[in-house]
C-alpha positions in Angstrom: 85.8 159.6 130.0 82.9 159.6 127.6 80.7 158.1 130.3 81.6 160.8 132.7 80.8 163.5 130.2 77.3 162.1 129.6 76.8 161.6 133.4 77.7 165.3 133.9 75.5 166.6 131.1 72.6 164.3 132.2 72.8 165.7 135.8 73.0 169.3 134.4 69.9 168.8 132.2 67.8 166.5 134.4 66.2 169.2 136.5 65.5 171.4 133.5 62.1 172.0 132.0 62.3 172.7 128.3 59.4 174.0 126.4 61.1 173.5 123.0 64.1 171.9 121.4 65.6 175.3 121.0 65.6 175.7 124.9 67.2 172.3 125.2 69.9 173.2 122.7 70.5 176.4 124.4 71.0 174.6 127.7 73.4 172.2 126.2 75.4 175.0 124.6 75.5 176.7 128.0 76.7 173.5 129.6 79.5 173.2 127.0 80.5 176.8 127.5 80.7 176.4 131.3 82.6 173.2 131.0 85.1 174.6 128.5 86.0 177.5 130.8 88.2 175.2 132.9 89.1 172.3 130.7 90.9 169.3 132.2 93.3 167.1 130.4 92.5 163.4 130.4 95.3 161.3 131.6 95.2 157.6 130.5 96.2 155.5 133.5 95.3 152.0 132.4 98.0 149.6 131.4 97.7 148.5 127.8 97.7 144.8 128.7 94.9 145.3 131.2 92.8 147.2 128.7 93.4 144.5 126.0 92.4 141.8 128.5 89.1 143.6 129.2 88.4 143.8 125.5 89.1 140.1 125.1 86.7 139.3 128.0 84.0 141.4 126.4 84.5 139.6 123.1 84.1 136.2 124.8 80.9 137.3 126.5 79.5 138.7 123.2 80.4 135.5 121.4 78.7 133.4 124.1 75.6 135.5 123.9 75.6 135.3 120.1 76.0 131.5 120.3 73.0 131.2 122.5 70.9 133.4 120.3 71.9 131.4 117.2 70.5 128.1 118.6 
């Protein structure tokens, strides 16, 4: 869900030309206002076991990378 949010805001801001930080902030505020006019509820549809397995695989990869770096 967070990844989608950042994808949407990136697409929204990508074509913009901002002369100042204030203009960028204003554009972000506008994006949030538009997005909040029709909020959608996030529905979690991943089984807990599948999610935990994914976390375990990520830990194993991280440990393998750290082991290589420690050598």
